[in-house]
Phi, psi and omega in degrees: 000129182272148179248359184281131181301329182295339179257015176054064186274355191295327177295313180294316183292318178296320179292314181298323182295334183256354190297325181270358187053040183248003182275170191287172183227155170228125186269009168262311176285343187053040183227167169264097191290320194285330183303303177286323183296311182292317181300317181288311183294324180294317179298317179294322180294322175297316181299323183265002185053042186280161180276168176297325179294320177296319179298315179298317179301316181294321178301315181296318178301312180298319179298316182298315179298313183295314182293323179292322173296321178297318179297328180282321192263330185270158006275352185304314181302314182290318180296331182292341178122000179280139176268108188295332177304326182268315184288298179290328180297327177295317179293316179298318180295322177295321178295317181295314180295321178299321180294314179299318185281357176072031179295142176283178186303314183295313181294320178297322176298319177294323179299316179295323179292320176297316180299326180299328178278343179273338191292137175196190178129118188249135179294341178300337179270009174299141180084009176235175179295342183286330182302308177296332176300328178306316181294320178295318178295322178298316178297312181300313184292326177295315178295316180300317180300317180294318180292320178297317179295321179298330182264014169107358179289137180245163181210175183295138175288351178244023182298331179275310190243014177288170182299338175236031183268192186303312183296314182293314185291331185254027170057054176290144175301318176229157190242002179256134182278346189301314182295325183286332187255350189301322184249026174303133180083356177247310174254139187244115176300325183294337175268315183289316182273314181079174179246133177267118178270123180284132174252001172230137181275060179216173181306140181301334179295343178272343193293315176302319178295316180298317176304313182297316180296315182293323176296314180297318180299316180291319184286320186264343174074023179272164175237178180300326182292340181273350190267125174271317186199148174235125176248128184236123177256134185222173176282174187288341180282324188305314180295341178283348180253317180270083195259003184246109176286318182231085186294145180252359181208168177298324178296316177293324182298330178293343180242034180233112177295317179301317180293311183299318180294317180296318179297321179298320179291315184291313188264339184073015180194163174224116182226188181302319183290344179300332186256016174269166192304318183299320180287324180299327184261011179296124188298325180294324176292316181298322181288328184279329186306316181295346181263014180246125182237136176244132177219160182274134170248105185303334181294338181286338181296330183268356188260358180174175177299157178304147174074010186248353185241147175199154170232130184239128173238128182240116178270122182260159177299139184098355174099351182284141177238134175242148185213158176201139173264148179236130175241095189080193182206171176301136183099347176289160181305326180285339179227064191296149175294143178284166176301322179294319179293320178296316179297318180295320178295314179301313183294322179298323178281314187295324182294345177286344183233339187235153169299155185303317183297319179293320179297317180293322178296318179297319179298317180297321179290322179296325180291344177231039189297332182290351179264354184284128179284328181220121185298343180292341174295330175282314184292334173299319180292330183279000177292126180301000000 
């Protein structure tokens, strides 16, 4: 995979960043912010020979725009079937690329308006190769919008909030931008909302349940052979995302509560290899899946953001039942991943494409990215 802006890597990088469903989450935008934002901002930074500090600044700008749109549009936008990583991510990516490229106010406005016409992405494609493509398309379209605006393309000043604009056409919960933009630069979504770092490479809707199951398994000492039944209560959004009862592929398995829960019980962990062919066909997982039931508990909708709440009850042989409620999961802003966990996650992913020495060098540079004079010193190390 190439990282050079001259070879247009943002589509490949954005897609690859989302392919394992291991990238971060934001529960206001209901999107995976970093896959399109980093891919777009990095490509623009290479093109502009920008510093690490400029890249970080652009990432924050894109995140703020995306999260504020999410606060305005969700949950209606997401419930309607739109994949926010792609829809809101396209607007965020355009904002980030515009910032790196130094667009003035007028040109940046045109870039966002162009991006509004590019944005798309359907939840019906969850569990297929198209879902990660959404993140790549968002990155590509965001950079394209910024470059077109930089070169003079203009668009409607009401592309976002006009009567036939982005908010209206994509079923926004509210349709006025004033509330979302009034405190830009004063209040920071990236601080108030935070970023959720995934510690399992599956849909975020599985994470509270996985935390609860793994905690119960460790505390109570049971194995898959001891389990009679698992009952999982979730909010009303979760079943619209976890749509595969009996997954036929690793991609589908990431959006299957029965598979993820069964794998957690059988293996005592959930990692990248959990969704590879050997694990999918593990007989103990296959036997346990039919005994796992997920149902909606309406009371959970009022107790937190979508996809963050769960109650797990496990009936064991002999009649004993163990249970645990989950409010968020490890890696959430309230329970942030440690530096060691972040480093371990990075190395586990990077070693799949890079030699160990290059992966370690890249990690060290990322940990001090604000000191880099030219972001290409990092992307040089990331060359496979």
